Backbone as XML, in Angstrom:
<?xml version="1.0"?>
<chain id="A" units="angstrom">
  <residue number="1" name="MET">
    <atom name="N" x="-11.965" y="-2.611" z="15.962"/>
    <atom name="CA" x="-10.879" y="-3.559" z="15.851"/>
    <atom name="C" x="-9.560" y="-2.816" z="16.107"/>
  </residue>
  <residue number="2" name="ASP">
    <atom name="N" x="-8.713" y="-3.399" z="16.916"/>
    <atom name="CA" x="-7.429" y="-2.807" z="17.268"/>
    <atom name="C" x="-6.372" y="-3.239" z="16.247"/>
  </residue>
  <residue number="3" name="GLU">
    <atom name="N" x="-5.688" y="-2.280" z="15.634"/>
    <atom name="CA" x="-4.673" y="-2.591" z="14.614"/>
    <atom name="C" x="-3.568" y="-3.490" z="15.155"/>
  </residue>
  <residue number="4" name="SER">
    <atom name="N" x="-3.261" y="-3.382" z="16.438"/>
    <atom name="CA" x="-2.161" y="-4.171" z="16.994"/>
    <atom name="C" x="-2.502" y="-5.653" z="17.090"/>
  </residue>
  <residue number="5" name="THR">
    <atom name="N" x="-3.761" y="-6.022" z="16.914"/>
    <atom name="CA" x="-4.144" y="-7.429" z="16.984"/>
    <atom name="C" x="-4.054" y="-8.120" z="15.628"/>
  </residue>
  <residue number="6" name="ILE">
    <atom name="N" x="-3.733" y="-7.382" z="14.575"/>
    <atom name="CA" x="-3.616" y="-7.953" z="13.228"/>
    <atom name="C" x="-2.168" y="-7.818" z="12.784"/>
  </residue>
  <residue number="7" name="LYS">
    <atom name="N" x="-1.562" y="-8.913" z="12.388"/>
    <atom name="CA" x="-0.165" y="-8.904" z="11.951"/>
    <atom name="C" x="-0.050" y="-9.526" z="10.566"/>
  </residue>
  <residue number="8" name="ALA">
    <atom name="N" x="0.799" y="-8.956" z="9.744"/>
    <atom name="CA" x="1.089" y="-9.510" z="8.422"/>
    <atom name="C" x="2.233" y="-10.512" z="8.563"/>
  </residue>
  <residue number="9" name="ASN">
    <atom name="N" x="2.171" y="-11.601" z="7.804"/>
    <atom name="CA" x="3.217" y="-12.624" z="7.809"/>
    <atom name="C" x="3.727" y="-12.871" z="6.399"/>
  </residue>
  <residue number="10" name="GLY">
    <atom name="N" x="4.921" y="-13.439" z="6.317"/>
    <atom name="CA" x="5.481" y="-13.852" z="5.029"/>
    <atom name="C" x="5.535" y="-12.723" z="4.027"/>
  </residue>
  <residue number="11" name="PRO">
    <atom name="N" x="4.890" y="-12.917" z="2.851"/>
    <atom name="CA" x="4.966" y="-11.912" z="1.786"/>
    <atom name="C" x="3.918" y="-10.819" z="1.893"/>
  </residue>
  <residue number="12" name="TRP">
    <atom name="N" x="3.212" y="-10.736" z="3.020"/>
    <atom name="CA" x="2.102" y="-9.794" z="3.125"/>
    <atom name="C" x="2.445" y="-8.554" z="3.927"/>
  </residue>
  <residue number="13" name="ILE">
    <atom name="N" x="1.744" y="-7.447" z="3.586"/>
    <atom name="CA" x="1.906" y="-6.159" z="4.257"/>
    <atom name="C" x="0.503" y="-5.666" z="4.589"/>
  </residue>
  <residue number="14" name="LEU">
    <atom name="N" x="0.301" y="-5.197" z="5.800"/>
    <atom name="CA" x="-0.982" y="-4.621" z="6.196"/>
    <atom name="C" x="-0.869" y="-3.110" z="6.073"/>
  </residue>
  <residue number="15" name="VAL">
    <atom name="N" x="-1.772" y="-2.497" z="5.288"/>
    <atom name="CA" x="-1.690" y="-1.067" z="4.968"/>
    <atom name="C" x="-2.999" y="-0.369" z="5.333"/>
  </residue>
  <residue number="16" name="ARG">
    <atom name="N" x="-2.873" y="0.862" z="5.845"/>
    <atom name="CA" x="-4.040" y="1.733" z="6.055"/>
    <atom name="C" x="-3.976" y="2.809" z="4.977"/>
  </residue>
  <residue number="17" name="PRO">
    <atom name="N" x="-4.861" y="2.738" z="3.942"/>
    <atom name="CA" x="-4.846" y="3.748" z="2.881"/>
    <atom name="C" x="-5.192" y="5.136" z="3.412"/>
  </residue>
  <residue number="18" name="GLU">
    <atom name="N" x="-4.556" y="6.151" z="2.844"/>
    <atom name="CA" x="-4.902" y="7.537" z="3.164"/>
    <atom name="C" x="-6.190" y="7.888" z="2.434"/>
  </residue>
  <residue number="19" name="PRO">
    <atom name="N" x="-7.006" y="8.757" z="3.006"/>
    <atom name="CA" x="-8.210" y="9.186" z="2.288"/>
    <atom name="C" x="-7.826" y="9.905" z="0.996"/>
  </residue>
  <residue number="20" name="PRO">
    <atom name="N" x="-8.431" y="9.542" z="-0.151"/>
    <atom name="CA" x="-8.044" y="10.150" z="-1.417"/>
    <atom name="C" x="-8.581" y="11.555" z="-1.643"/>
  </residue>
  <residue number="21" name="LYS">
    <atom name="N" x="-9.597" y="11.957" z="-0.890"/>
    <atom name="CA" x="-10.200" y="13.276" z="-1.109"/>
    <atom name="C" x="-10.406" y="13.970" z="0.225"/>
  </residue>
  <residue number="22" name="LYS">
    <atom name="N" x="-10.442" y="15.281" z="0.161"/>
    <atom name="CA" x="-10.745" y="16.084" z="1.335"/>
    <atom name="C" x="-12.052" y="16.804" z="1.088"/>
  </residue>
  <residue number="23" name="LYS">
    <atom name="N" x="-12.892" y="16.875" z="2.104"/>
    <atom name="CA" x="-14.188" y="17.525" z="1.938"/>
    <atom name="C" x="-14.086" y="18.978" z="2.369"/>
  </residue>
  <residue number="24" name="HIS">
    <atom name="N" x="-14.509" y="19.872" z="1.497"/>
    <atom name="CA" x="-14.543" y="21.310" z="1.775"/>
    <atom name="C" x="-15.974" y="21.779" z="1.559"/>
  </residue>
  <residue number="25" name="GLY">
    <atom name="N" x="-16.720" y="21.974" z="2.645"/>
    <atom name="CA" x="-18.127" y="22.354" z="2.512"/>
    <atom name="C" x="-18.911" y="21.210" z="1.918"/>
  </residue>
  <residue number="26" name="VAL">
    <atom name="N" x="-19.593" y="21.445" z="0.799"/>
    <atom name="CA" x="-20.376" y="20.403" z="0.160"/>
    <atom name="C" x="-19.650" y="19.782" z="-1.029"/>
  </residue>
  <residue number="27" name="LEU">
    <atom name="N" x="-18.452" y="20.270" z="-1.343"/>
    <atom name="CA" x="-17.695" y="19.762" z="-2.485"/>
    <atom name="C" x="-16.561" y="18.850" z="-2.033"/>
  </residue>
  <residue number="28" name="TYR">
    <atom name="N" x="-16.312" y="17.804" z="-2.826"/>
    <atom name="CA" x="-15.132" y="16.973" z="-2.611"/>
    <atom name="C" x="-14.071" y="17.447" z="-3.595"/>
  </residue>
  <residue number="29" name="ILE">
    <atom name="N" x="-12.933" y="17.818" z="-3.080"/>
    <atom name="CA" x="-11.867" y="18.342" z="-3.921"/>
    <atom name="C" x="-10.681" y="17.385" z="-3.852"/>
  </residue>
  <residue number="30" name="PRO">
    <atom name="N" x="-10.197" y="16.876" z="-4.995"/>
    <atom name="CA" x="-9.031" y="16.005" z="-4.958"/>
    <atom name="C" x="-7.854" y="16.728" z="-4.322"/>
  </residue>
  <residue number="31" name="ASP">
    <atom name="N" x="-7.021" y="15.969" z="-3.603"/>
    <atom name="CA" x="-5.909" y="16.595" z="-2.896"/>
    <atom name="C" x="-4.722" y="16.897" z="-3.800"/>
  </residue>
  <residue number="32" name="GLY">
    <atom name="N" x="-4.882" y="16.715" z="-5.106"/>
    <atom name="CA" x="-3.814" y="17.072" z="-6.026"/>
    <atom name="C" x="-2.866" y="15.933" z="-6.337"/>
  </residue>
  <residue number="33" name="ASN">
    <atom name="N" x="-3.110" y="14.748" z="-5.788"/>
    <atom name="CA" x="-2.220" y="13.629" z="-6.009"/>
    <atom name="C" x="-2.665" y="12.874" z="-7.260"/>
  </residue>
  <residue number="34" name="LEU">
    <atom name="N" x="-1.966" y="13.064" z="-8.369"/>
    <atom name="CA" x="-2.338" y="12.473" z="-9.645"/>
    <atom name="C" x="-2.310" y="10.950" z="-9.593"/>
  </residue>
  <residue number="35" name="MET">
    <atom name="N" x="-1.375" y="10.377" z="-8.833"/>
    <atom name="CA" x="-1.306" y="8.921" z="-8.747"/>
    <atom name="C" x="-2.597" y="8.352" z="-8.185"/>
  </residue>
  <residue number="36" name="GLU">
    <atom name="N" x="-3.154" y="8.986" z="-7.163"/>
    <atom name="CA" x="-4.402" y="8.492" z="-6.583"/>
    <atom name="C" x="-5.549" y="8.626" z="-7.572"/>
  </residue>
  <residue number="37" name="ARG">
    <atom name="N" x="-5.576" y="9.690" z="-8.339"/>
    <atom name="CA" x="-6.654" y="9.876" z="-9.310"/>
    <atom name="C" x="-6.555" y="8.875" z="-10.446"/>
  </residue>
  <residue number="38" name="LEU">
    <atom name="N" x="-5.368" y="8.327" z="-10.712"/>
    <atom name="CA" x="-5.193" y="7.349" z="-11.787"/>
    <atom name="C" x="-5.291" y="5.913" z="-11.293"/>
  </residue>
  <residue number="39" name="GLY">
    <atom name="N" x="-5.686" y="5.722" z="-10.048"/>
    <atom name="CA" x="-5.890" y="4.367" z="-9.564"/>
    <atom name="C" x="-4.831" y="3.854" z="-8.626"/>
  </residue>
  <residue number="40" name="HIS">
    <atom name="N" x="-3.832" y="4.627" z="-8.310"/>
    <atom name="CA" x="-2.838" y="4.235" z="-7.330"/>
    <atom name="C" x="-3.260" y="4.804" z="-5.980"/>
  </residue>
  <residue number="41" name="ILE">
    <atom name="N" x="-2.943" y="4.104" z="-4.914"/>
    <atom name="CA" x="-3.331" y="4.518" z="-3.572"/>
    <atom name="C" x="-2.079" y="4.731" z="-2.731"/>
  </residue>
  <residue number="42" name="VAL">
    <atom name="N" x="-2.120" y="5.752" z="-1.901"/>
    <atom name="CA" x="-1.046" y="6.021" z="-0.945"/>
    <atom name="C" x="-1.552" y="5.588" z="0.422"/>
  </residue>
  <residue number="43" name="GLY">
    <atom name="N" x="-0.701" y="4.918" z="1.201"/>
    <atom name="CA" x="-1.107" y="4.467" z="2.524"/>
    <atom name="C" x="0.087" y="4.315" z="3.441"/>
  </residue>
  <residue number="44" name="HIS">
    <atom name="N" x="-0.192" y="3.946" z="4.681"/>
    <atom name="CA" x="0.847" y="3.757" z="5.690"/>
    <atom name="C" x="0.892" y="2.286" z="6.091"/>
  </residue>
  <residue number="45" name="VAL">
    <atom name="N" x="2.093" y="1.735" z="6.200"/>
    <atom name="CA" x="2.282" y="0.347" z="6.598"/>
    <atom name="C" x="1.975" y="0.214" z="8.083"/>
  </residue>
  <residue number="46" name="VAL">
    <atom name="N" x="1.088" y="-0.717" z="8.430"/>
    <atom name="CA" x="0.736" y="-0.996" z="9.815"/>
    <atom name="C" x="1.568" y="-2.168" z="10.319"/>
  </residue>
  <residue number="47" name="SER">
    <atom name="N" x="1.733" y="-3.188" z="9.482"/>
    <atom name="CA" x="2.485" y="-4.381" z="9.837"/>
    <atom name="C" x="3.066" y="-4.970" z="8.558"/>
  </residue>
  <residue number="48" name="ALA">
    <atom name="N" x="4.239" y="-5.596" z="8.655"/>
    <atom name="CA" x="4.868" y="-6.186" z="7.469"/>
    <atom name="C" x="5.501" y="-7.527" z="7.819"/>
  </residue>
  <residue number="49" name="GLY">
    <atom name="N" x="5.304" y="-8.500" z="6.926"/>
    <atom name="CA" x="5.963" y="-9.788" z="7.086"/>
    <atom name="C" x="7.441" y="-9.653" z="6.769"/>
  </residue>
  <residue number="50" name="LYS">
    <atom name="N" x="8.199" y="-10.717" z="7.014"/>
    <atom name="CA" x="9.648" y="-10.655" z="6.785"/>
    <atom name="C" x="10.032" y="-10.882" z="5.337"/>
  </residue>
  <residue number="51" name="GLY">
    <atom name="N" x="9.183" y="-11.557" z="4.574"/>
    <atom name="CA" x="9.487" y="-11.850" z="3.182"/>
    <atom name="C" x="9.048" y="-13.259" z="2.836"/>
  </residue>
  <residue number="52" name="TYR">
    <atom name="N" x="9.550" y="-13.783" z="1.714"/>
    <atom name="CA" x="9.135" y="-15.112" z="1.274"/>
    <atom name="C" x="10.209" y="-15.729" z="0.392"/>
  </residue>
  <residue number="53" name="TRP">
    <atom name="N" x="10.146" y="-17.058" z="0.249"/>
    <atom name="CA" x="11.054" y="-17.795" z="-0.621"/>
    <atom name="C" x="10.456" y="-17.868" z="-2.014"/>
  </residue>
  <residue number="54" name="GLU">
    <atom name="N" x="11.309" y="-17.667" z="-3.032"/>
    <atom name="CA" x="10.852" y="-17.734" z="-4.416"/>
    <atom name="C" x="11.907" y="-18.462" z="-5.241"/>
  </residue>
  <residue number="55" name="LYS">
    <atom name="N" x="11.439" y="-19.260" z="-6.191"/>
    <atom name="CA" x="12.362" y="-19.990" z="-7.052"/>
    <atom name="C" x="12.750" y="-19.098" z="-8.230"/>
  </residue>
  <residue number="56" name="VAL">
    <atom name="N" x="14.051" y="-18.842" z="-8.376"/>
    <atom name="CA" x="14.575" y="-18.020" z="-9.463"/>
    <atom name="C" x="15.680" y="-18.815" z="-10.154"/>
  </residue>
  <residue number="57" name="LYS">
    <atom name="N" x="15.468" y="-19.132" z="-11.416"/>
    <atom name="CA" x="16.447" y="-19.892" z="-12.199"/>
    <atom name="C" x="16.887" y="-21.154" z="-11.463"/>
  </residue>
  <residue number="58" name="LEU">
    <atom name="N" x="15.896" y="-21.938" z="-11.050"/>
    <atom name="CA" x="16.102" y="-23.222" z="-10.368"/>
    <atom name="C" x="16.808" y="-23.101" z="-9.021"/>
  </residue>
  <residue number="59" name="LYS">
    <atom name="N" x="16.820" y="-21.914" z="-8.451"/>
    <atom name="CA" x="17.453" y="-21.703" z="-7.156"/>
    <atom name="C" x="16.469" y="-20.982" z="-6.238"/>
  </residue>
  <residue number="60" name="GLU">
    <atom name="N" x="16.387" y="-21.417" z="-4.996"/>
    <atom name="CA" x="15.514" y="-20.764" z="-4.019"/>
    <atom name="C" x="16.223" y="-19.540" z="-3.447"/>
  </residue>
  <residue number="61" name="VAL">
    <atom name="N" x="15.573" y="-18.376" z="-3.526"/>
    <atom name="CA" x="16.127" y="-17.152" z="-2.945"/>
    <atom name="C" x="15.082" y="-16.544" z="-2.020"/>
  </residue>
  <residue number="62" name="PHE">
    <atom name="N" x="15.539" y="-15.880" z="-0.969"/>
    <atom name="CA" x="14.619" y="-15.236" z="-0.039"/>
    <atom name="C" x="14.440" y="-13.788" z="-0.451"/>
  </residue>
  <residue number="63" name="VAL">
    <atom name="N" x="13.186" y="-13.374" z="-0.682"/>
    <atom name="CA" x="12.855" y="-11.998" z="-1.046"/>
    <atom name="C" x="12.474" y="-11.281" z="0.247"/>
  </residue>
  <residue number="64" name="HIS">
    <atom name="N" x="13.325" y="-10.365" z="0.679"/>
    <atom name="CA" x="13.093" y="-9.640" z="1.930"/>
    <atom name="C" x="12.066" y="-8.530" z="1.734"/>
  </residue>
  <residue number="65" name="CYS">
    <atom name="N" x="11.261" y="-8.305" z="2.733"/>
    <atom name="CA" x="10.336" y="-7.181" z="2.740"/>
    <atom name="C" x="11.138" y="-5.954" z="3.179"/>
  </residue>
  <residue number="66" name="GLU">
    <atom name="N" x="11.152" y="-4.929" z="2.365"/>
    <atom name="CA" x="11.982" y="-3.760" z="2.643"/>
    <atom name="C" x="11.221" y="-2.604" z="3.264"/>
  </residue>
  <residue number="67" name="VAL">
    <atom name="N" x="9.927" y="-2.791" z="3.555"/>
    <atom name="CA" x="9.168" y="-1.736" z="4.228"/>
    <atom name="C" x="8.947" y="-2.131" z="5.678"/>
  </residue>
  <residue number="68" name="LYS">
    <atom name="N" x="8.684" y="-1.123" z="6.500"/>
    <atom name="CA" x="8.458" y="-1.364" z="7.923"/>
    <atom name="C" x="7.257" y="-0.547" z="8.376"/>
  </residue>
  <residue number="69" name="PRO">
    <atom name="N" x="6.681" y="-0.888" z="9.527"/>
    <atom name="CA" x="5.543" y="-0.121" z="10.018"/>
    <atom name="C" x="5.862" y="1.374" z="10.086"/>
  </residue>
  <residue number="70" name="GLY">
    <atom name="N" x="4.916" y="2.171" z="9.613"/>
    <atom name="CA" x="5.088" y="3.626" z="9.580"/>
    <atom name="C" x="5.509" y="4.157" z="8.227"/>
  </residue>
  <residue number="71" name="ASP">
    <atom name="N" x="6.056" y="3.306" z="7.344"/>
    <atom name="CA" x="6.450" y="3.758" z="6.007"/>
    <atom name="C" x="5.213" y="4.168" z="5.211"/>
  </residue>
  <residue number="72" name="ARG">
    <atom name="N" x="5.388" y="5.192" z="4.383"/>
    <atom name="CA" x="4.328" y="5.649" z="3.475"/>
    <atom name="C" x="4.610" y="5.018" z="2.118"/>
  </residue>
  <residue number="73" name="VAL">
    <atom name="N" x="3.624" y="4.289" z="1.582"/>
    <atom name="CA" x="3.830" y="3.514" z="0.360"/>
    <atom name="C" x="2.776" y="3.829" z="-0.688"/>
  </residue>
  <residue number="74" name="VAL">
    <atom name="N" x="3.078" y="3.461" z="-1.939"/>
    <atom name="CA" x="2.136" y="3.576" z="-3.055"/>
    <atom name="C" x="1.875" y="2.155" z="-3.552"/>
  </residue>
  <residue number="75" name="PHE">
    <atom name="N" x="0.602" y="1.847" z="-3.798"/>
    <atom name="CA" x="0.249" y="0.545" z="-4.347"/>
    <atom name="C" x="-0.907" y="0.699" z="-5.320"/>
  </residue>
  <residue number="76" name="ARG">
    <atom name="N" x="-1.161" y="-0.334" z="-6.102"/>
    <atom name="CA" x="-2.232" y="-0.301" z="-7.093"/>
    <atom name="C" x="-3.589" y="-0.264" z="-6.387"/>
  </residue>
  <residue number="77" name="GLY">
    <atom name="N" x="-4.383" y="0.743" z="-6.694"/>
    <atom name="CA" x="-5.625" y="0.996" z="-5.992"/>
    <atom name="C" x="-6.682" y="-0.080" z="-6.087"/>
  </residue>
  <residue number="78" name="HIS">
    <atom name="N" x="-6.718" y="-0.829" z="-7.179"/>
    <atom name="CA" x="-7.765" y="-1.844" z="-7.318"/>
    <atom name="C" x="-7.614" y="-2.963" z="-6.293"/>
  </residue>
  <residue number="79" name="LEU">
    <atom name="N" x="-6.462" y="-3.070" z="-5.655"/>
    <atom name="CA" x="-6.225" y="-4.123" z="-4.669"/>
    <atom name="C" x="-6.824" y="-3.797" z="-3.309"/>
  </residue>
  <residue number="80" name="LYS">
    <atom name="N" x="-7.119" y="-2.532" z="-3.075"/>
    <atom name="CA" x="-7.609" y="-2.098" z="-1.766"/>
    <atom name="C" x="-8.886" y="-2.830" z="-1.367"/>
  </residue>
  <residue number="81" name="GLU">
    <atom name="N" x="-9.814" y="-2.984" z="-2.285"/>
    <atom name="CA" x="-11.090" y="-3.614" z="-1.956"/>
    <atom name="C" x="-10.988" y="-5.134" z="-1.897"/>
  </residue>
  <residue number="82" name="ALA">
    <atom name="N" x="-10.098" y="-5.727" z="-2.672"/>
    <atom name="CA" x="-9.998" y="-7.186" z="-2.745"/>
    <atom name="C" x="-9.522" y="-7.802" z="-1.438"/>
  </residue>
  <residue number="83" name="ASN">
    <atom name="N" x="-8.670" y="-7.112" z="-0.704"/>
    <atom name="CA" x="-8.058" y="-7.693" z="0.487"/>
    <atom name="C" x="-8.360" y="-6.892" z="1.746"/>
  </residue>
  <residue number="84" name="ARG">
    <atom name="N" x="-9.568" y="-6.326" z="1.832"/>
    <atom name="CA" x="-9.935" y="-5.503" z="2.978"/>
    <atom name="C" x="-10.082" y="-6.318" z="4.250"/>
  </residue>
  <residue number="85" name="VAL">
    <atom name="N" x="-9.770" y="-5.664" z="5.373"/>
    <atom name="CA" x="-9.920" y="-6.282" z="6.689"/>
    <atom name="C" x="-10.915" y="-5.443" z="7.472"/>
  </residue>
  <residue number="86" name="GLY">
    <atom name="N" x="-12.101" y="-5.958" z="7.715"/>
    <atom name="CA" x="-13.097" y="-5.241" z="8.497"/>
    <atom name="C" x="-13.552" y="-3.958" z="7.830"/>
  </residue>
  <residue number="87" name="HIS">
    <atom name="N" x="-14.029" y="-3.021" z="8.658"/>
    <atom name="CA" x="-14.572" y="-1.768" z="8.143"/>
    <atom name="C" x="-13.635" y="-0.591" z="8.391"/>
  </residue>
  <residue number="88" name="GLU">
    <atom name="N" x="-12.447" y="-0.846" z="8.886"/>
    <atom name="CA" x="-11.521" y="0.234" z="9.226"/>
    <atom name="C" x="-10.670" y="0.689" z="8.044"/>
  </residue>
  <residue number="89" name="GLY">
    <atom name="N" x="-10.830" y="0.058" z="6.881"/>
    <atom name="CA" x="-10.075" y="0.467" z="5.707"/>
    <atom name="C" x="-8.732" y="-0.217" z="5.568"/>
  </residue>
  <residue number="90" name="LEU">
    <atom name="N" x="-8.348" y="-1.064" z="6.528"/>
    <atom name="CA" x="-7.079" y="-1.780" z="6.420"/>
    <atom name="C" x="-7.154" y="-2.795" z="5.289"/>
  </residue>
  <residue number="91" name="CYS">
    <atom name="N" x="-6.028" y="-3.041" z="4.624"/>
    <atom name="CA" x="-6.002" y="-4.056" z="3.585"/>
    <atom name="C" x="-4.646" y="-4.755" z="3.563"/>
  </residue>
  <residue number="92" name="PHE">
    <atom name="N" x="-4.665" y="-6.039" z="3.202"/>
    <atom name="CA" x="-3.445" y="-6.817" z="3.045"/>
    <atom name="C" x="-2.989" y="-6.720" z="1.600"/>
  </residue>
  <residue number="93" name="LEU">
    <atom name="N" x="-1.687" y="-6.511" z="1.406"/>
    <atom name="CA" x="-1.089" y="-6.461" z="0.071"/>
    <atom name="C" x="0.101" y="-7.398" z="0.019"/>
  </residue>
  <residue number="94" name="HIS">
    <atom name="N" x="0.354" y="-7.953" z="-1.147"/>
    <atom name="CA" x="1.556" y="-8.761" z="-1.352"/>
    <atom name="C" x="2.721" y="-7.806" z="-1.602"/>
  </residue>
  <residue number="95" name="ILE">
    <atom name="N" x="3.910" y="-8.197" z="-1.207"/>
    <atom name="CA" x="5.099" y="-7.358" z="-1.404"/>
    <atom name="C" x="5.209" y="-6.899" z="-2.863"/>
  </residue>
  <residue number="96" name="LYS">
    <atom name="N" x="4.893" y="-7.780" z="-3.807"/>
    <atom name="CA" x="5.009" y="-7.455" z="-5.236"/>
    <atom name="C" x="4.036" y="-6.372" z="-5.679"/>
  </residue>
  <residue number="97" name="ASP">
    <atom name="N" x="2.972" y="-6.128" z="-4.895"/>
    <atom name="CA" x="1.971" y="-5.134" z="-5.272"/>
    <atom name="C" x="2.380" y="-3.710" z="-4.928"/>
  </residue>
  <residue number="98" name="LEU">
    <atom name="N" x="3.432" y="-3.550" z="-4.141"/>
    <atom name="CA" x="3.899" y="-2.206" z="-3.808"/>
    <atom name="C" x="4.636" y="-1.609" z="-4.994"/>
  </residue>
  <residue number="99" name="ILE">
    <atom name="N" x="4.395" y="-0.341" z="-5.236"/>
    <atom name="CA" x="5.095" y="0.372" z="-6.304"/>
    <atom name="C" x="6.338" y="1.051" z="-5.739"/>
  </residue>
  <residue number="100" name="GLY">
    <atom name="N" x="6.229" y="1.575" z="-4.523"/>
    <atom name="CA" x="7.380" y="2.225" z="-3.906"/>
    <atom name="C" x="7.025" y="2.891" z="-2.589"/>
  </residue>
  <residue number="101" name="THR">
    <atom name="N" x="8.020" y="3.540" z="-2.000"/>
    <atom name="CA" x="7.816" y="4.275" z="-0.757"/>
    <atom name="C" x="7.956" y="5.766" z="-1.029"/>
  </residue>
  <residue number="102" name="ILE">
    <atom name="N" x="7.344" y="6.569" z="-0.172"/>
    <atom name="CA" x="7.348" y="8.024" z="-0.334"/>
    <atom name="C" x="7.707" y="8.646" z="0.999"/>
  </residue>
  <residue number="103" name="GLU">
    <atom name="N" x="8.518" y="9.677" z="0.968"/>
    <atom name="CA" x="8.811" y="10.407" z="2.197"/>
    <atom name="C" x="7.570" y="11.155" z="2.636"/>
  </residue>
  <residue number="104" name="GLU">
    <atom name="N" x="7.380" y="11.259" z="3.938"/>
    <atom name="CA" x="6.207" y="11.931" z="4.499"/>
    <atom name="C" x="6.124" y="13.372" z="3.998"/>
  </residue>
  <residue number="105" name="GLY">
    <atom name="N" x="4.929" y="13.791" z="3.599"/>
    <atom name="CA" x="4.714" y="15.161" z="3.138"/>
    <atom name="C" x="4.986" y="15.379" z="1.662"/>
  </residue>
  <residue number="106" name="THR">
    <atom name="N" x="5.481" y="14.370" z="0.959"/>
    <atom name="CA" x="5.781" y="14.507" z="-0.468"/>
    <atom name="C" x="4.507" y="14.369" z="-1.290"/>
  </residue>
  <residue number="107" name="GLU">
    <atom name="N" x="4.304" y="15.294" z="-2.209"/>
    <atom name="CA" x="3.188" y="15.212" z="-3.149"/>
    <atom name="C" x="3.709" y="14.622" z="-4.447"/>
  </residue>
  <residue number="108" name="LEU">
    <atom name="N" x="2.969" y="13.683" z="-5.017"/>
    <atom name="CA" x="3.372" y="13.057" z="-6.270"/>
    <atom name="C" x="2.623" y="13.713" z="-7.414"/>
  </residue>
  <residue number="109" name="ASP">
    <atom name="N" x="3.353" y="14.133" z="-8.443"/>
    <atom name="CA" x="2.728" y="14.818" z="-9.574"/>
    <atom name="C" x="2.622" y="13.935" z="-10.810"/>
  </residue>
  <residue number="110" name="LEU">
    <atom name="N" x="3.412" y="12.870" z="-10.883"/>
    <atom name="CA" x="3.434" y="12.040" z="-12.075"/>
    <atom name="C" x="2.984" y="10.633" z="-11.749"/>
  </residue>
  <residue number="111" name="ALA">
    <atom name="N" x="2.278" y="9.999" z="-12.670"/>
    <atom name="CA" x="1.869" y="8.615" z="-12.499"/>
    <atom name="C" x="3.000" y="7.696" z="-12.958"/>
  </residue>
  <residue number="112" name="LEU">
    <atom name="N" x="3.152" y="6.576" z="-12.277"/>
    <atom name="CA" x="4.136" y="5.582" z="-12.679"/>
    <atom name="C" x="3.446" y="4.543" z="-13.550"/>
  </residue>
  <residue number="113" name="PRO">
    <atom name="N" x="3.920" y="4.297" z="-14.755"/>
    <atom name="CA" x="3.286" y="3.277" z="-15.594"/>
    <atom name="C" x="3.612" y="1.891" z="-15.053"/>
  </residue>
  <residue number="114" name="TYR">
    <atom name="N" x="2.688" y="0.951" z="-15.206"/>
    <atom name="CA" x="2.934" y="-0.423" z="-14.810"/>
    <atom name="C" x="2.112" y="-1.333" z="-15.682"/>
  </residue>
  <residue number="115" name="ASP">
    <atom name="N" x="2.532" y="-2.585" z="-15.777"/>
    <atom name="CA" x="1.804" y="-3.583" z="-16.550"/>
    <atom name="C" x="0.920" y="-4.365" z="-15.610"/>
  </residue>
  <residue number="116" name="ASN">
    <atom name="N" x="-0.303" y="-4.636" z="-16.035"/>
    <atom name="CA" x="-1.198" y="-5.457" z="-15.212"/>
    <atom name="C" x="-1.129" y="-6.878" z="-15.650"/>
  </residue>
</chain>
């Protein structure tokens, strides 16, 4: 499946998760990213919708999507399997499911707490 044939719309973002482990010989060694070990996933944005309308205090406001293709993002790991696209590992996420963006090459040492 070609990634360019799948586009995210509205409040959705299409993400390709990074592999959480690296294989060295016969052992799998975590890459040192504590967020991934605690259930958060790091990935790259493939496609992003423009945003969505939401009612806030009886007023309609437009929530803009602030990520763009190529951005490296962190999201809650349990969502990866729920919204998978095919066998390539791509998954759709709602804008609200993103925790944040990360500069390329940055290693995360601390987990971010969140409410489920």
